N, C-alpha and C positions, 0 to 999 in steps of 0.2 A: 662212385658204379652207379649207375641207374639199376634199376629190376628188369626193363624191355630189352634193356642193352646187353643186360649181362642172361637175360633167357637165349636172345635169339646165338649168342658163344657156346650156352649150354646146348643146345638142339643142333649147331651147325660142327659143332666139334666134338661132341659125345653124344649126342642121342641118336642126330642122322646115319649114324653107322649101325645101330640098334635098332632100329626098324621106325624114327624121327614119331614115337610116341611113349609116354610116358604118364602117372600114374599122378595127381596135384602132389601127393606127400612125399613121391621125391622128386618135382621141382623143389620145395620148400626144402627139403632137406639139403640137397643139392645147393642153393643159393645161401642156405646158414652160412657156411665158411668164409663168405667176403662178405658177411655184415648186412645181408641183405632178411630185413623181417617179414614174416607171412603176410601181413593184408600187404605190403608193397609188391609180394609179389603174386597174388591174386589180382590187385588191379591191373598188373603188368600183364597177366592172364588175359584179364577183360577185354585189355585196349587191342591186345593183339588177336582178339577174335573178330573184334569190330572191325577192323583192318586188312581183317581177310588173310591174317599169317599164319594162325591156329585155327584149329576145327575141334570140338567136345565131342566127346566120344566116351562109352564106355566099356574100360577094361574088365577084364575077371578081377579084377582086385580092385574097384574102384573108380570112380569118374577120375577120368584123362585128356589129355588135347595129343593132338598130333598135327606133324608142319601140315600145309595144302599145297596145295602145286603149287603153289606162286612161291611161296616160302622155300622149297624144294630146287626151285630154279636160283633163286639169291643163295642159299645157304652153298648149293654144291659150284655156284662164279666165287662166291666170296672164299671159301676153301681152296679151289685152282688159284687162285692170286697171294693169298695169306703161306702154302706150301710153296707157288709157283713150280706146280705140277706140268703147265704149258712150256713148251719155249717160246722167248718174245722175240717174234722178227714183226720187220718193216718191208714195204714194197715201194716204199719212197714215196709212199701215200695217204693224204689226209681225207678222214673223215669230215666235211663240214656241216653244220648243224644252224640256219638263221631262223629265229625266232619270229614268226609276228604276230603272237598276242602271246601274254603271258601273265596275266591275270594281276591279280590285286598281292600286293608287299607279302603277306603270309604265304602265300601261291606259288610266286617267284623265289621263297627265301628254301623253300620243299623241292622247288624245282632242281633251284642248283644244287642243292645236295646230289640229288639223284644225278645228275649228270655228271658231277663230282666223282661219285662213286663208280658211275660207268667209263672211269678216265677220259672224261672233257676236261680240258680248260677254256677258263673266259677269255676270250679279244675285246670283247663289249659285250653290254647287258643283252644285246641281241645274237650275239656271236659267239659257239662255240666250238673248240676242236679238236680231235683226236689221233694218235697216229693208228687205230685200229676202229673200226665201228663195234659199239657196245651191243654188248649182249641185249638183246630184246628192246635196244635201243625204241623201235618205231611205238611200239606197244608202249611202254611207259612215257613218252609224249603223250600218246592218243588218249592214255588212262587222266594225265595229268591236264586234260583241256584245250592243250595247249596248241595253235597254228603253227605250222615252219615250214622251211623249203629245208631239203636235202643234198650235197654236193659232194661228189670226188673229186680232189683238185692236188697238184702234184706243183711243188713251187718252185717256178721257173731259175730260182737262183740254187738248184741244187741241194745237197745237205749243209750249205752253209746258210742255204734261205730259211732252211727246216727249223736250223737250230736256234734263227733270230722269232720266227713265228713260235719256237717252244719257250723261249725266255720271256716273250710277251704274253703265251697262256697260263706257263708256272714262275712261280718264284723256287727256281731251283736251289736258290743259297738258302732260304729259308726251312726247305723241306731237308735238304744236308743237315746242317745245326739240330734238326730236329728227331734226323736219326741217331747224329752224337748222343744227344738228350737222352733217348730212349737206352741206349746202353749203357749213360753212363747211371742212370737210375734203376734200371731190371738188375744192374750187375749184381749190388749187394745184395740183394733180395734172392737170387737165381744161385747167390752162394751160401745164402741162408741156410740151404737145403741141401744136406747130406745122410750118410747109410744109419743115420739114427735117428733121424726126421721120421715122421708117422705119414701114411700114404694122405690124408685127411692134408698136413702142412704142405707136401708135396702139390696136390690136388690143387690148393687157394696161390700157391706161388704162381704154380702154370698157367692157370686160370687167367693168373692179374697179367702174364706172361703173353698170351695167348690176348687177350682185349687191349693191353696199350698196343700188339704189334696190326691189332686190327684197324686202328682208326686212321693209319696208312691208307686201306684201301678210299679214303674220303679225299689224302692230301696228295699219293702219289700214283700217277697215272700208269705206274713202272712201263716207262717209253724204253725204245731200245735202247740198246748202248751207244750205237751213234750216235744218239743224240746227247749225250750226257757228257758232261764234263767227266776230267781226268780224275781217278780216285774218287768215285762217285761213295760218299760216305753208306750211304744203302744196301752196297754189294757186302762190306764190312754187317753191318747192321745184321743183315741176311743170314750170315753167316753165323750169328752170336745166335741169333734169335732158332734159329733150326739144329745147334749142338743142344741149347738149353732143352728146349720144345721136345725133342726126344728123349734126353739124358731121364725127362720128367715124366714121359708119358705112363710107363707101365706101373708107376704107384698111381697116379693119377690116374689111369683105368681101372685099378681096383678098389681105390673110393666110390668111381663111380657105380661098380658092380655093387660092391656093398652096401650101399644107399636103393640099388633098384631091389636088389633081394631081401634089404630089412623092411622094403612098403610093403613085398609083395606077402613077407610073412606077419607084418601084420592086421593085412586086406582080410589074409587069412584066417586068422585068428576073432577079427570079429564078424565071420562068417561062420564060423560054428556053433 
């Protein structure tokens, strides 16, 4: 698990509901159960500041970092998709983007990851499609410095034609296998946490569960049911995730509060 990715998960899942800020000492302590060393945390924090995701600030307990408005928007959108708080509907139309400039290879890779995160699939190197407009898609493309044209399109072949477009843009068989692998890999981990487990153990397992589930933000555009195959593995995987994420949440929350309180106590003692 990379420190930068873990920090996004930490802020999005635990710190965003608590004001989106935390002292450095708490960040280090909260990522320690995941095997992430303090130097890696500090390096990742510095990188996220440069990229505009975090903002340094002086807390009453010492130096810390808060999420920026840019990060708030991204984390809120990610949370809505992770926990599927919004209903997935479809009006029969696609959001179609044709890129007229893409830049160097590294820029193209970064752009492709951004488009995939917002729910777009690639028809070819210049053409991307989604079943609903991505949140702030125009802002993302403008920030990336690419020229593009954007259209709203409906397939003349109706739902069957739309399903063919979906199969071209996304490898649904591969995504389905990834969901099955997710459940197979996570089942023994979540099963290892029981009534005798510590809050820290529950926190670490839940963190890894959410971290693994979060990768589907880049894989699965959460297509409307009408365009999905029958017995879609993502449905049962989502039920598995919800059940165990909810079961482990109280203990994980207690551990987060303990770490934040401990950082506050240490800072107060140093200030005496």
